[in-house]
N, C-alpha and C positions, 0 to 999 in steps of 0.2 A: 504493500501500500503506497505507495509516492504521496498520493492526494486525499485527502476527505471530501467523502461527498458532501452535499446539501444536510442529507437525511444523518452522515456520521455526525456533519455539526449536532446537528439538532440530539443527536444523542447526547453528547459530550454538556451541550445546555442545558439537559435532563439532569443531567450526573452534577453539574455547581447551583441545580436549584432542588435537589433532593427528590428526584422523582424519576418510577422507572422508565425505561424507553430504549429499542432496540433498530437497530438497523443490519443489513448484512453482514455489517465487519465489528459492530460495536455492539455491547450491551451493557445495561447499570439497571439496578435497585434502589438507586439513589441512592447507593452506599457505598457502591463499590461499583469499579468503570474496568470492564471486562473486555478483548479483544476476540474474536472468534477465528483464531490460529491458534494453533499450537503452540502453548507458551504466551499465550497472550494474556491471561489471569492477570489480576489487580493488576493492573496499569494505575488506575492510581486508587483511592479512597478516602473515606471523611474517618477523620480519628480525633477524638477531642475537640471540636469543632473548626478543623481545619482539614484540609487537604493535604495528602501526602501523597506523592507521585513515587513509584517502586520502579529501580533501575532493573528492567528486562533482558536489557542487551541487543536489544533489535530496533530496525530504523524504525520499524513501523510504530512500534511503541511512542517512540522518541518526536514522531510526526503527530502523535494524540497528545501526547505529554506540551511540546511546544504549543499546540493552537490551545489548551487547556490553561497554560500559564500567561497565552497573551488575551483569552476572554476572564480569567477571573479575577477579582482586586488580590491585590499583592499579599494585603493580612487575612485573606483566607488558606495563603501556602503556607506551607512545613517543608523544611528540610526533606528531600529526598531520603529514602531509606534505598540501604544498597543490599545485595541478593544475602549479602553473609550477616546484616542485622537481623532479617528477615524470618531465613534459617536459625538464627543462634534466637530471637524471640517465640518463634512455634516451637522451639525445642524444648524452652525454658517454660511454658507456659502448657505445657501437656498435664 
């Protein structure tokens, strides 16, 4: 995915409004933004009232995250969580 379609942008917009939406490439339940491709889960999520983007290591996820940071107010954004931090957090919260 090199470009977001208008429907994909609507899904990202719905995520910022914490509402569910789906397109061919993206889906959100309002709390978490996921890509519909292998390894696309958890592009961004709401945690403690802030949007946290996750480093998935894919160009497609970066395209979505760049659009998200462009449209969301900067005070809504939190520091990105690296893959190591997410694995450690999942392991510790078992």
